[in-house]
TORKOL-4160 file (C-alpha; in steps of 0.2 Angstrom, whole numbers, padded with zeros to 4 digits, m for minus):
318
<pt num="1" X="0296" Y="0461" Z="0775"/>
<pt num="2" X="0313" Y="0473" Z="0773"/>
<pt num="3" X="0314" Y="0495" Z="0773"/>
<pt num="4" X="0306" Y="0510" Z="0765"/>
<pt num="5" X="0317" Y="0523" Z="0761"/>
<pt num="6" X="0303" Y="0541" Z="0772"/>
<pt num="7" X="0316" Y="0553" Z="0766"/>
<pt num="8" X="0332" Y="0556" Z="0759"/>
<pt num="9" X="0344" Y="0573" Z="0761"/>
<pt num="10" X="0362" Y="0576" Z="0758"/>
<pt num="11" X="0374" Y="0589" Z="0763"/>
<pt num="12" X="0394" Y="0596" Z="0755"/>
<pt num="13" X="0407" Y="0606" Z="0760"/>
<pt num="14" X="0404" Y="0626" Z="0753"/>
<pt num="15" X="0419" Y="0627" Z="0741"/>
<pt num="16" X="0418" Y="0619" Z="0725"/>
<pt num="17" X="0438" Y="0615" Z="0719"/>
<pt num="18" X="0438" Y="0615" Z="0699"/>
<pt num="19" X="0450" Y="0606" Z="0687"/>
<pt num="20" X="0459" Y="0621" Z="0682"/>
<pt num="21" X="0460" Y="0628" Z="0701"/>
<pt num="22" X="0468" Y="0610" Z="0703"/>
<pt num="23" X="0479" Y="0614" Z="0689"/>
<pt num="24" X="0490" Y="0627" Z="0699"/>
<pt num="25" X="0497" Y="0613" Z="0712"/>
<pt num="26" X="0498" Y="0600" Z="0702"/>
<pt num="27" X="0505" Y="0594" Z="0689"/>
<pt num="28" X="0487" Y="0594" Z="0680"/>
<pt num="29" X="0474" Y="0601" Z="0666"/>
<pt num="30" X="0455" Y="0603" Z="0663"/>
<pt num="31" X="0456" Y="0592" Z="0647"/>
<pt num="32" X="0466" Y="0576" Z="0657"/>
<pt num="33" X="0455" Y="0572" Z="0672"/>
<pt num="34" X="0437" Y="0575" Z="0662"/>
<pt num="35" X="0441" Y="0564" Z="0648"/>
<pt num="36" X="0449" Y="0551" Z="0662"/>
<pt num="37" X="0438" Y="0553" Z="0677"/>
<pt num="38" X="0419" Y="0565" Z="0668"/>
<pt num="39" X="0428" Y="0575" Z="0683"/>
<pt num="40" X="0422" Y="0595" Z="0685"/>
<pt num="41" X="0423" Y="0601" Z="0702"/>
<pt num="42" X="0422" Y="0593" Z="0717"/>
<pt num="43" X="0417" Y="0600" Z="0734"/>
<pt num="44" X="0433" Y="0601" Z="0748"/>
<pt num="45" X="0431" Y="0605" Z="0765"/>
<pt num="46" X="0441" Y="0617" Z="0774"/>
<pt num="47" X="0433" Y="0625" Z="0790"/>
<pt num="48" X="0421" Y="0608" Z="0789"/>
<pt num="49" X="0419" Y="0593" Z="0799"/>
<pt num="50" X="0411" Y="0577" Z="0796"/>
<pt num="51" X="0402" Y="0576" Z="0811"/>
<pt num="52" X="0394" Y="0595" Z="0805"/>
<pt num="53" X="0391" Y="0587" Z="0787"/>
<pt num="54" X="0384" Y="0570" Z="0794"/>
<pt num="55" X="0371" Y="0578" Z="0806"/>
<pt num="56" X="0366" Y="0592" Z="0792"/>
<pt num="57" X="0360" Y="0577" Z="0779"/>
<pt num="58" X="0355" Y="0568" Z="0795"/>
<pt num="59" X="0342" Y="0583" Z="0798"/>
<pt num="60" X="0341" Y="0586" Z="0779"/>
<pt num="61" X="0334" Y="0567" Z="0778"/>
<pt num="62" X="0321" Y="0568" Z="0794"/>
<pt num="63" X="0311" Y="0583" Z="0790"/>
<pt num="64" X="0309" Y="0575" Z="0774"/>
<pt num="65" X="0303" Y="0560" Z="0783"/>
<pt num="66" X="0292" Y="0569" Z="0795"/>
<pt num="67" X="0301" Y="0558" Z="0808"/>
<pt num="68" X="0311" Y="0567" Z="0821"/>
<pt num="69" X="0324" Y="0559" Z="0830"/>
<pt num="70" X="0321" Y="0556" Z="0846"/>
<pt num="71" X="0308" Y="0543" Z="0836"/>
<pt num="72" X="0325" Y="0532" Z="0828"/>
<pt num="73" X="0328" Y="0516" Z="0836"/>
<pt num="74" X="0344" Y="0517" Z="0826"/>
<pt num="75" X="0360" Y="0526" Z="0820"/>
<pt num="76" X="0372" Y="0516" Z="0807"/>
<pt num="77" X="0385" Y="0525" Z="0799"/>
<pt num="78" X="0394" Y="0523" Z="0785"/>
<pt num="79" X="0412" Y="0531" Z="0781"/>
<pt num="80" X="0431" Y="0527" Z="0783"/>
<pt num="81" X="0433" Y="0537" Z="0795"/>
<pt num="82" X="0426" Y="0551" Z="0807"/>
<pt num="83" X="0431" Y="0566" Z="0814"/>
<pt num="84" X="0441" Y="0554" Z="0829"/>
<pt num="85" X="0446" Y="0536" Z="0831"/>
<pt num="86" X="0432" Y="0536" Z="0847"/>
<pt num="87" X="0420" Y="0543" Z="0847"/>
<pt num="88" X="0413" Y="0535" Z="0829"/>
<pt num="89" X="0404" Y="0550" Z="0819"/>
<pt num="90" X="0389" Y="0538" Z="0822"/>
<pt num="91" X="0389" Y="0544" Z="0842"/>
<pt num="92" X="0394" Y="0559" Z="0838"/>
<pt num="93" X="0377" Y="0565" Z="0825"/>
<pt num="94" X="0367" Y="0555" Z="0838"/>
<pt num="95" X="0369" Y="0570" Z="0849"/>
<pt num="96" X="0371" Y="0584" Z="0838"/>
<pt num="97" X="0353" Y="0579" Z="0833"/>
<pt num="98" X="0344" Y="0578" Z="0847"/>
<pt num="99" X="0342" Y="0555" Z="0845"/>
<pt num="100" X="0343" Y="0542" Z="0859"/>
<pt num="101" X="0345" Y="0525" Z="0850"/>
<pt num="102" X="0361" Y="0514" Z="0849"/>
<pt num="103" X="0372" Y="0521" Z="0835"/>
<pt num="104" X="0391" Y="0516" Z="0829"/>
<pt num="105" X="0400" Y="0518" Z="0811"/>
<pt num="106" X="0405" Y="0505" Z="0796"/>
<pt num="107" X="0418" Y="0502" Z="0783"/>
<pt num="108" X="0414" Y="0495" Z="0770"/>
<pt num="109" X="0424" Y="0510" Z="0760"/>
<pt num="110" X="0416" Y="0514" Z="0744"/>
<pt num="111" X="0402" Y="0500" Z="0747"/>
<pt num="112" X="0399" Y="0506" Z="0765"/>
<pt num="113" X="0379" Y="0512" Z="0762"/>
<pt num="114" X="0374" Y="0497" Z="0750"/>
<pt num="115" X="0382" Y="0486" Z="0769"/>
<pt num="116" X="0372" Y="0497" Z="0778"/>
<pt num="117" X="0356" Y="0497" Z="0771"/>
<pt num="118" X="0357" Y="0480" Z="0772"/>
<pt num="119" X="0359" Y="0481" Z="0789"/>
<pt num="120" X="0348" Y="0492" Z="0791"/>
<pt num="121" X="0335" Y="0478" Z="0784"/>
<pt num="122" X="0343" Y="0464" Z="0797"/>
<pt num="123" X="0337" Y="0476" Z="0810"/>
<pt num="124" X="0321" Y="0481" Z="0804"/>
<pt num="125" X="0314" Y="0462" Z="0797"/>
<pt num="126" X="0321" Y="0455" Z="0818"/>
<pt num="127" X="0307" Y="0469" Z="0823"/>
<pt num="128" X="0322" Y="0475" Z="0834"/>
<pt num="129" X="0320" Y="0494" Z="0827"/>
<pt num="130" X="0307" Y="0503" Z="0816"/>
<pt num="131" X="0314" Y="0517" Z="0811"/>
<pt num="132" X="0329" Y="0518" Z="0805"/>
<pt num="133" X="0342" Y="0530" Z="0799"/>
<pt num="134" X="0357" Y="0526" Z="0788"/>
<pt num="135" X="0369" Y="0541" Z="0784"/>
<pt num="136" X="0385" Y="0539" Z="0774"/>
<pt num="137" X="0401" Y="0552" Z="0775"/>
<pt num="138" X="0417" Y="0554" Z="0770"/>
<pt num="139" X="0429" Y="0567" Z="0770"/>
<pt num="140" X="0441" Y="0561" Z="0754"/>
<pt num="141" X="0453" Y="0576" Z="0756"/>
<pt num="142" X="0462" Y="0570" Z="0770"/>
<pt num="143" X="0469" Y="0556" Z="0765"/>
<pt num="144" X="0477" Y="0562" Z="0749"/>
<pt num="145" X="0492" Y="0563" Z="0744"/>
<pt num="146" X="0489" Y="0581" Z="0736"/>
<pt num="147" X="0509" Y="0579" Z="0726"/>
<pt num="148" X="0499" Y="0566" Z="0716"/>
<pt num="149" X="0487" Y="0568" Z="0701"/>
<pt num="150" X="0482" Y="0552" Z="0698"/>
<pt num="151" X="0472" Y="0553" Z="0718"/>
<pt num="152" X="0470" Y="0572" Z="0721"/>
<pt num="153" X="0459" Y="0575" Z="0707"/>
<pt num="154" X="0446" Y="0560" Z="0710"/>
<pt num="155" X="0440" Y="0563" Z="0728"/>
<pt num="156" X="0428" Y="0575" Z="0735"/>
<pt num="157" X="0420" Y="0577" Z="0752"/>
<pt num="158" X="0401" Y="0574" Z="0755"/>
<pt num="159" X="0387" Y="0568" Z="0767"/>
<pt num="160" X="0370" Y="0557" Z="0760"/>
<pt num="161" X="0354" Y="0549" Z="0772"/>
<pt num="162" X="0341" Y="0542" Z="0773"/>
<pt num="163" X="0328" Y="0539" Z="0783"/>
<pt num="164" X="0320" Y="0521" Z="0783"/>
<pt num="165" X="0306" Y="0512" Z="0793"/>
<pt num="166" X="0297" Y="0492" Z="0789"/>
<pt num="167" X="0292" Y="0492" Z="0772"/>
<pt num="168" X="0292" Y="0480" Z="0757"/>
<pt num="169" X="0301" Y="0492" Z="0748"/>
<pt num="170" X="0317" Y="0479" Z="0745"/>
<pt num="171" X="0318" Y="0470" Z="0733"/>
<pt num="172" X="0333" Y="0461" Z="0732"/>
<pt num="173" X="0352" Y="0462" Z="0737"/>
<pt num="174" X="0368" Y="0455" Z="0736"/>
<pt num="175" X="0385" Y="0461" Z="0745"/>
<pt num="176" X="0402" Y="0453" Z="0743"/>
<pt num="177" X="0418" Y="0454" Z="0750"/>
<pt num="178" X="0436" Y="0447" Z="0740"/>
<pt num="179" X="0451" Y="0449" Z="0747"/>
<pt num="180" X="0462" Y="0463" Z="0739"/>
<pt num="181" X="0478" Y="0454" Z="0741"/>
<pt num="182" X="0488" Y="0464" Z="0729"/>
<pt num="183" X="0481" Y="0479" Z="0740"/>
<pt num="184" X="0476" Y="0490" Z="0724"/>
<pt num="185" X="0466" Y="0505" Z="0733"/>
<pt num="186" X="0473" Y="0506" Z="0749"/>
<pt num="187" X="0477" Y="0520" Z="0765"/>
<pt num="188" X="0485" Y="0511" Z="0778"/>
<pt num="189" X="0483" Y="0518" Z="0795"/>
<pt num="190" X="0490" Y="0533" Z="0805"/>
<pt num="191" X="0507" Y="0534" Z="0809"/>
<pt num="192" X="0514" Y="0522" Z="0823"/>
<pt num="193" X="0522" Y="0530" Z="0836"/>
<pt num="194" X="0523" Y="0514" Z="0845"/>
<pt num="195" X="0541" Y="0518" Z="0851"/>
<pt num="196" X="0542" Y="0498" Z="0853"/>
<pt num="197" X="0538" Y="0497" Z="0835"/>
<pt num="198" X="0549" Y="0489" Z="0820"/>
<pt num="199" X="0537" Y="0489" Z="0805"/>
<pt num="200" X="0541" Y="0501" Z="0791"/>
<pt num="201" X="0534" Y="0517" Z="0790"/>
<pt num="202" X="0519" Y="0520" Z="0776"/>
<pt num="203" X="0511" Y="0539" Z="0773"/>
<pt num="204" X="0492" Y="0535" Z="0780"/>
<pt num="205" X="0486" Y="0542" Z="0761"/>
<pt num="206" X="0476" Y="0537" Z="0746"/>
<pt num="207" X="0487" Y="0524" Z="0734"/>
<pt num="208" X="0476" Y="0516" Z="0717"/>
<pt num="209" X="0482" Y="0506" Z="0703"/>
<pt num="210" X="0468" Y="0513" Z="0691"/>
<pt num="211" X="0471" Y="0500" Z="0679"/>
<pt num="212" X="0468" Y="0483" Z="0692"/>
<pt num="213" X="0450" Y="0494" Z="0701"/>
<pt num="214" X="0443" Y="0501" Z="0682"/>
<pt num="215" X="0442" Y="0482" Z="0679"/>
<pt num="216" X="0435" Y="0472" Z="0695"/>
<pt num="217" X="0424" Y="0488" Z="0696"/>
<pt num="218" X="0416" Y="0485" Z="0679"/>
<pt num="219" X="0417" Y="0468" Z="0680"/>
<pt num="220" X="0407" Y="0466" Z="0699"/>
<pt num="221" X="0394" Y="0479" Z="0692"/>
<pt num="222" X="0387" Y="0469" Z="0679"/>
<pt num="223" X="0391" Y="0454" Z="0689"/>
<pt num="224" X="0380" Y="0459" Z="0704"/>
<pt num="225" X="0364" Y="0470" Z="0695"/>
<pt num="226" X="0363" Y="0455" Z="0684"/>
<pt num="227" X="0360" Y="0444" Z="0702"/>
<pt num="228" X="0350" Y="0454" Z="0707"/>
<pt num="229" X="0339" Y="0459" Z="0693"/>
<pt num="230" X="0339" Y="0437" Z="0690"/>
<pt num="231" X="0333" Y="0440" Z="0710"/>
<pt num="232" X="0317" Y="0450" Z="0708"/>
<pt num="233" X="0313" Y="0445" Z="0691"/>
<pt num="234" X="0315" Y="0462" Z="0682"/>
<pt num="235" X="0324" Y="0467" Z="0666"/>
<pt num="236" X="0331" Y="0482" Z="0665"/>
<pt num="237" X="0316" Y="0492" Z="0653"/>
<pt num="238" X="0306" Y="0489" Z="0671"/>
<pt num="239" X="0321" Y="0500" Z="0680"/>
<pt num="240" X="0316" Y="0518" Z="0682"/>
<pt num="241" X="0335" Y="0524" Z="0690"/>
<pt num="242" X="0352" Y="0515" Z="0690"/>
<pt num="243" X="0361" Y="0523" Z="0707"/>
<pt num="244" X="0381" Y="0518" Z="0702"/>
<pt num="245" X="0394" Y="0522" Z="0714"/>
<pt num="246" X="0402" Y="0539" Z="0706"/>
<pt num="247" X="0418" Y="0534" Z="0703"/>
<pt num="248" X="0424" Y="0535" Z="0684"/>
<pt num="249" X="0412" Y="0541" Z="0671"/>
<pt num="250" X="0420" Y="0526" Z="0660"/>
<pt num="251" X="0414" Y="0514" Z="0673"/>
<pt num="252" X="0397" Y="0521" Z="0673"/>
<pt num="253" X="0397" Y="0521" Z="0654"/>
<pt num="254" X="0404" Y="0502" Z="0653"/>
<pt num="255" X="0394" Y="0493" Z="0665"/>
<pt num="256" X="0379" Y="0504" Z="0662"/>
<pt num="257" X="0381" Y="0498" Z="0642"/>
<pt num="258" X="0384" Y="0481" Z="0645"/>
<pt num="259" X="0367" Y="0482" Z="0655"/>
<pt num="260" X="0358" Y="0487" Z="0645"/>
<pt num="261" X="0351" Y="0501" Z="0650"/>
<pt num="262" X="0349" Y="0519" Z="0642"/>
<pt num="263" X="0359" Y="0535" Z="0642"/>
<pt num="264" X="0343" Y="0539" Z="0654"/>
<pt num="265" X="0344" Y="0529" Z="0667"/>
<pt num="266" X="0356" Y="0531" Z="0671"/>
<pt num="267" X="0362" Y="0542" Z="0686"/>
<pt num="268" X="0375" Y="0555" Z="0685"/>
<pt num="269" X="0384" Y="0567" Z="0697"/>
<pt num="270" X="0404" Y="0564" Z="0697"/>
<pt num="271" X="0405" Y="0579" Z="0684"/>
<pt num="272" X="0400" Y="0589" Z="0704"/>
<pt num="273" X="0407" Y="0577" Z="0717"/>
<pt num="274" X="0418" Y="0567" Z="0713"/>
<pt num="275" X="0425" Y="0552" Z="0719"/>
<pt num="276" X="0415" Y="0555" Z="0739"/>
<pt num="277" X="0417" Y="0539" Z="0741"/>
<pt num="278" X="0402" Y="0529" Z="0752"/>
<pt num="279" X="0393" Y="0548" Z="0753"/>
<pt num="280" X="0389" Y="0544" Z="0731"/>
<pt num="281" X="0376" Y="0534" Z="0729"/>
<pt num="282" X="0364" Y="0543" Z="0744"/>
<pt num="283" X="0371" Y="0562" Z="0738"/>
<pt num="284" X="0364" Y="0555" Z="0719"/>
<pt num="285" X="0349" Y="0550" Z="0726"/>
<pt num="286" X="0342" Y="0564" Z="0738"/>
<pt num="287" X="0349" Y="0574" Z="0723"/>
<pt num="288" X="0337" Y="0563" Z="0710"/>
<pt num="289" X="0322" Y="0563" Z="0725"/>
<pt num="290" X="0321" Y="0579" Z="0726"/>
<pt num="291" X="0322" Y="0587" Z="0706"/>
<pt num="292" X="0306" Y="0574" Z="0704"/>
<pt num="293" X="0318" Y="0562" Z="0693"/>
<pt num="294" X="0313" Y="0550" Z="0704"/>
<pt num="295" X="0297" Y="0545" Z="0714"/>
<pt num="296" X="0286" Y="0535" Z="0724"/>
<pt num="297" X="0283" Y="0520" Z="0714"/>
<pt num="298" X="0297" Y="0521" Z="0706"/>
<pt num="299" X="0310" Y="0506" Z="0702"/>
<pt num="300" X="0330" Y="0509" Z="0706"/>
<pt num="301" X="0342" Y="0499" Z="0706"/>
<pt num="302" X="0361" Y="0504" Z="0719"/>
<pt num="303" X="0377" Y="0496" Z="0714"/>
<pt num="304" X="0397" Y="0501" Z="0721"/>
<pt num="305" X="0410" Y="0495" Z="0724"/>
<pt num="306" X="0424" Y="0498" Z="0734"/>
<pt num="307" X="0440" Y="0496" Z="0742"/>
<pt num="308" X="0445" Y="0477" Z="0754"/>
<pt num="309" X="0438" Y="0473" Z="0739"/>
<pt num="310" X="0418" Y="0477" Z="0744"/>
<pt num="311" X="0405" Y="0474" Z="0733"/>
<pt num="312" X="0385" Y="0478" Z="0734"/>
<pt num="313" X="0371" Y="0482" Z="0723"/>
<pt num="314" X="0353" Y="0480" Z="0729"/>
<pt num="315" X="0333" Y="0484" Z="0721"/>
<pt num="316" X="0323" Y="0496" Z="0729"/>
<pt num="317" X="0304" Y="0501" Z="0724"/>
<pt num="318" X="0303" Y="0518" Z="0731"/>
């Protein structure tokens, strides 16, 4: 017993920021961004809050599943940080959509959605829940130094959600964590206003060593996907679609080629969304589902890597 995906949903801000628009505020251009990342546009919040995006994605998933919010037994929200430190984004969305169940946030960086699926599976397997909402929401725009072209061009805002119930759709899964002692991917905490603190001040914006992350990401994706394919007794040819974390087109294409997936099997949406951290997989999952590119009975592979370093992969039969 594990779970079945019953419905999907997504949300993103209205404002789509193009590469040409970015070139007016930072030293960059469309060719430089596209050739290095594959990104053309990304959605950036202007008036929207994380709660608004989370609630919209959640309500879409509930409607798609034909399940009422009042019938949910658990809400798990994958996020680097909600609108507040407390209350959690999950608790806020619980009230917003009309649910009455336990709710909590989970932070595994860009791997958060797959980590949350694993937690949901444990609740469903143990009998402690029958219906679970897993939603990932990231407002990456608030974590960026908009004067730093190597990072501000890569990220976007968005949310994606799935409604799960008991079923046999989860065929294999793997999660890992490897301490990033060199802090190749880092967002320091809030500015410390403690008058007694003697710790050095660090701006709470994202910093990243692109080369180290790239090398880690490709190797981790290949290793994790090979492991879950072996667990499920499947070959790449039996998979309808692999949906990787949308961090960089080069990472996705390199890993897919090493794993033996064709271009038609490899889902790519980074050109429209940028890197939306934990929301990237469920955003793309909803697009593929509603466009009819994946259907009930298809086998899909999800794979992600993120700060920590964390990684995860799973195989799901829809």
